[in-house]
Structure formats: structure tokens, C-alpha cells
C-alpha positions as protocol buffer text, in pm:
chain_id: "A"
residue {
  index: 1
  type: MET
  ca { x: -14733 y: 1199 z: -6326 }
}
residue {
  index: 2
  type: ASP
  ca { x: -14845 y: 1510 z: -6158 }
}
residue {
  index: 3
  type: THR
  ca { x: -15132 y: 1584 z: -6424 }
}
residue {
  index: 4
  type: LEU
  ca { x: -15271 y: 1213 z: -6406 }
}
residue {
  index: 5
  type: ALA
  ca { x: -15271 y: 1224 z: -6029 }
}
residue {
  index: 6
  type: LEU
  ca { x: -15473 y: 1547 z: -6034 }
}
residue {
  index: 7
  type: ILE
  ca { x: -15700 y: 1397 z: -6294 }
}
residue {
  index: 8
  type: LEU
  ca { x: -15766 y: 1107 z: -6087 }
}
residue {
  index: 9
  type: SER
  ca { x: -15808 y: 1293 z: -5762 }
}
residue {
  index: 10
  type: ILE
  ca { x: -16088 y: 1510 z: -5951 }
}
residue {
  index: 11
  type: ILE
  ca { x: -16269 y: 1190 z: -6055 }
}
residue {
  index: 12
  type: GLY
  ca { x: -16247 y: 1102 z: -5695 }
}
residue {
  index: 13
  type: CYS
  ca { x: -16375 y: 1425 z: -5566 }
}
residue {
  index: 14
  type: ILE
  ca { x: -16672 y: 1399 z: -5841 }
}
residue {
  index: 15
  type: ASN
  ca { x: -16762 y: 1067 z: -5713 }
}
residue {
  index: 16
  type: TRP
  ca { x: -16745 y: 1155 z: -5353 }
}
residue {
  index: 17
  type: GLY
  ca { x: -16974 y: 1451 z: -5426 }
}
residue {
  index: 18
  type: LEU
  ca { x: -17224 y: 1238 z: -5605 }
}
residue {
  index: 19
  type: ILE
  ca { x: -17212 y: 1002 z: -5310 }
}
residue {
  index: 20
  type: GLY
  ca { x: -17271 y: 1265 z: -5073 }
}
residue {
  index: 21
  type: LEU
  ca { x: -17544 y: 1436 z: -5266 }
}
residue {
  index: 22
  type: PHE
  ca { x: -17723 y: 1175 z: -5423 }
}
residue {
  index: 23
  type: ARG
  ca { x: -17618 y: 851 z: -5289 }
}
residue {
  index: 24
  type: PHE
  ca { x: -17499 y: 747 z: -5600 }
}
residue {
  index: 25
  type: ASP
  ca { x: -17158 y: 589 z: -5662 }
}
residue {
  index: 26
  type: LEU
  ca { x: -17048 y: 628 z: -6021 }
}
residue {
  index: 27
  type: VAL
  ca { x: -16745 y: 407 z: -5986 }
}
residue {
  index: 28
  type: ALA
  ca { x: -16972 y: 122 z: -5870 }
}
residue {
  index: 29
  type: TRP
  ca { x: -17230 y: 166 z: -6126 }
}
residue {
  index: 30
  type: LEU
  ca { x: -16989 y: 178 z: -6395 }
}
residue {
  index: 31
  type: PHE
  ca { x: -16831 y: -150 z: -6290 }
}
residue {
  index: 32
  type: GLY
  ca { x: -17099 y: -348 z: -6144 }
}
residue {
  index: 33
  type: GLY
  ca { x: -17067 y: -282 z: -5770 }
}
residue {
  index: 34
  type: SER
  ca { x: -16835 y: -164 z: -5530 }
}
residue {
  index: 35
  type: GLY
  ca { x: -16700 y: -511 z: -5414 }
}
residue {
  index: 36
  type: ILE
  ca { x: -16591 y: -598 z: -5772 }
}
residue {
  index: 37
  type: LEU
  ca { x: -16214 y: -629 z: -5816 }
}
residue {
  index: 38
  type: LEU
  ca { x: -16210 y: -362 z: -6115 }
}
residue {
  index: 39
  type: SER
  ca { x: -16399 y: -120 z: -5887 }
}
residue {
  index: 40
  type: ARG
  ca { x: -16177 y: -182 z: -5600 }
}
residue {
  index: 41
  type: LEU
  ca { x: -15875 y: -127 z: -5837 }
}
residue {
  index: 42
  type: VAL
  ca { x: -16008 y: 195 z: -5925 }
}
residue {
  index: 43
  type: TYR
  ca { x: -16088 y: 324 z: -5575 }
}
residue {
  index: 44
  type: GLY
  ca { x: -15699 y: 220 z: -5503 }
}
residue {
  index: 45
  type: ILE
  ca { x: -15565 y: 395 z: -5796 }
}
residue {
  index: 46
  type: VAL
  ca { x: -15752 y: 721 z: -5690 }
}
residue {
  index: 47
  type: GLY
  ca { x: -15666 y: 688 z: -5338 }
}
residue {
  index: 48
  type: LEU
  ca { x: -15268 y: 649 z: -5449 }
}
residue {
  index: 49
  type: ALA
  ca { x: -15316 y: 965 z: -5672 }
}
residue {
  index: 50
  type: GLY
  ca { x: -15466 y: 1149 z: -5376 }
}
residue {
  index: 51
  type: LEU
  ca { x: -15172 y: 1065 z: -5170 }
}
residue {
  index: 52
  type: TRP
  ca { x: -14942 y: 1175 z: -5460 }
}
residue {
  index: 53
  type: CYS
  ca { x: -15141 y: 1509 z: -5463 }
}
residue {
  index: 54
  type: ILE
  ca { x: -15031 y: 1581 z: -5092 }
}
residue {
  index: 55
  type: SER
  ca { x: -14681 y: 1636 z: -5236 }
}
residue {
  index: 56
  type: PHE
  ca { x: -14795 y: 1938 z: -5427 }
}
residue {
  index: 57
  type: LEU
  ca { x: -14855 y: 2097 z: -5092 }
}
residue {
  index: 58
  type: PHE
  ca { x: -14477 y: 2074 z: -4992 }
}
residue {
  index: 59
  type: ARG
  ca { x: -14342 y: 2149 z: -5343 }
}
residue {
  index: 60
  type: ARG
  ca { x: -14520 y: 2462 z: -5355 }
}
residue {
  index: 61
  type: ARG
  ca { x: -14376 y: 2595 z: -4998 }
}
residue {
  index: 62
  type: ALA
  ca { x: -14033 y: 2474 z: -5135 }
}
residue {
  index: 63
  type: ILE
  ca { x: -14073 y: 2684 z: -5451 }
}
residue {
  index: 64
  type: ALA
  ca { x: -14209 y: 2980 z: -5267 }
}
residue {
  index: 65
  type: GLU
  ca { x: -13904 y: 2968 z: -5021 }
}
residue {
  index: 66
  type: GLY
  ca { x: -13679 y: 2980 z: -5335 }
}
residue {
  index: 67
  type: GLN
  ca { x: -13538 y: 2604 z: -5309 }
}
């Protein structure tokens, strides 16, 4: 699960980088627009993966403290 969440977060980061640098939304381009249900589903899954990755911060701290 961690690896999948990290991969999806990286995909989201790449997409945001393309939007910021070139005004090109790769997800919208692949699935036919940002309002299409499939695009919205991808955005939602990537967002959930990003939320999951927040737990990495706390797990790292717990491991460093020996818990």
C-alpha cells in the first residue's frame, strides 16, 4: 500500500509540475478533460494517496524514537 501511494503521489507531482510549468494537465489530456468522471476519479485517488503519504512522516518519527 505504501509503494502504491508513493507512486500515485509522484504521478500527481509530475502532473502539477506540468501544470505549473507548461499549463498542461496530463490527466485531463489522457482522459478527455478535467470534468470527465474518469479524470475526477484519478484526481481523487491521487489525493487519497497523498493523504496516506502524510503517515510516512509520523512513522519515521516513531521509528527514530525506537517505538
